[in-house]
C-alpha positions as CSV (number, residue, x, y, z in Angstrom):
1,M,5.0,-33.4,-14.7
2,N,2.4,-30.6,-16.1
3,Q,-0.8,-32.5,-15.1
4,P,-3.9,-30.4,-14.6
5,Q,-5.1,-29.3,-11.2
6,P,-8.5,-29.1,-11.2
7,N,-9.0,-28.5,-7.4
8,N,-6.1,-25.8,-7.5
9,P,-7.9,-22.3,-7.3
10,L,-4.5,-20.8,-8.3
11,Q,-4.2,-23.0,-11.3
12,G,-3.2,-20.3,-14.3
13,V,-3.1,-17.5,-12.4
14,T,0.5,-15.8,-12.3
15,L,1.6,-13.7,-9.4
16,K,1.6,-11.0,-11.7
17,A,-1.9,-11.0,-12.1
18,M,-2.6,-11.5,-8.4
19,L,-0.3,-8.7,-7.3
20,E,-2.1,-6.4,-10.0
21,Y,-5.4,-7.6,-8.7
22,L,-4.4,-6.8,-5.0
23,V,-3.3,-3.5,-6.1
24,A,-6.5,-2.5,-7.8
25,E,-8.2,-3.8,-5.0
26,Y,-6.4,-2.0,-2.0
27,G,-4.0,0.4,-3.1
28,W,-0.2,0.0,-1.9
29,E,-1.0,1.2,1.4
30,R,-3.6,-0.8,2.3
31,L,-1.7,-4.0,0.7
32,G,1.2,-3.1,2.9
33,E,-1.0,-2.8,6.0
34,R,-2.3,-6.1,5.6
35,I,0.9,-7.9,4.4
36,N,3.8,-5.9,6.2
37,I,6.5,-6.3,3.8
38,H,9.5,-3.5,2.8
39,C,8.5,-3.9,-1.0
40,F,4.8,-3.0,-0.4
41,N,5.7,-0.2,2.0
42,D,8.7,1.9,0.6
43,E,8.4,3.2,-3.1
44,P,6.4,0.0,-4.1
45,T,6.1,-1.0,-7.6
46,I,5.0,-4.3,-9.3
47,N,8.1,-5.1,-10.8
48,S,10.1,-4.6,-7.1
49,S,7.6,-6.5,-5.5
50,L,7.4,-9.4,-7.9
51,R,11.3,-9.9,-7.7
52,F,11.1,-10.0,-4.1
53,L,8.0,-12.3,-3.9
54,R,9.5,-15.0,-6.5
55,Q,12.5,-15.1,-4.2
56,T,10.7,-15.6,-0.7
57,D,8.4,-18.4,-0.2
58,W,6.4,-17.0,2.8
59,A,5.9,-13.8,1.1
60,R,4.3,-15.3,-1.7
61,A,2.1,-17.4,0.4
62,K,0.8,-14.6,2.3
63,V,0.2,-13.1,-1.1
64,E,-1.8,-16.1,-2.5
65,R,-3.6,-16.3,0.9
66,L,-4.9,-12.7,0.6
67,Y,-5.6,-13.2,-3.1
68,L,-7.5,-16.4,-2.7
69,D,-9.6,-14.6,0.4
70,S,-10.6,-11.6,-1.5
71,L,-11.6,-13.6,-4.6
72,S,-13.8,-15.5,-2.0
73,F,-15.3,-13.1,-0.4
74,D,-16.3,-11.4,-3.7
75,E,-18.3,-15.1,-4.9
76,R,-19.7,-15.2,-1.6
77,K,-21.3,-11.8,-1.7
78,G,-22.0,-12.6,-5.7
79,K,-19.9,-9.8,-6.9
80,N,-17.7,-10.2,-9.6
81,A,-14.5,-8.3,-8.7
82,A,-13.3,-7.8,-12.3
83,T,-15.8,-5.2,-13.4
84,D,-15.0,-1.7,-13.1
85,E,-18.1,-0.6,-11.4
86,V,-17.3,-3.0,-8.7
87,R,-14.1,-1.7,-8.2
88,D,-15.3,2.2,-7.8
89,L,-17.1,0.9,-4.7
90,G,-14.1,0.2,-2.8
91,S,-12.0,-2.5,-1.7
92,V,-13.5,-5.9,-0.4
93,W,-13.5,-4.7,3.4
94,D,-14.7,-1.3,2.6
95,R,-18.0,-3.3,0.9
96,A,-18.1,-5.7,3.8
97,R,-18.4,-3.0,6.2
98,R,-21.2,-1.3,3.8
99,D,-23.3,-4.8,3.3
């Protein structure tokens, strides 16, 4: 049942890790603009958002898609989004406009 999924880019990535990455990358306000759901726009917290996303498949799918698109963009540009110096440069979209 727990077979490895070598072609699954989300293998081993928790929903919490995805959400923390997106909040660090975009901030709550811009994340709420990109994915218009109440838990991102009205007094957002990691825990309340996780609670909602775990119960709502369509919202979780949108978060996963944005996460993959953000990582994909960083890889295409040859950047490692996990470093602090890249995070200081702004979001993925801000960097795309500058490049």
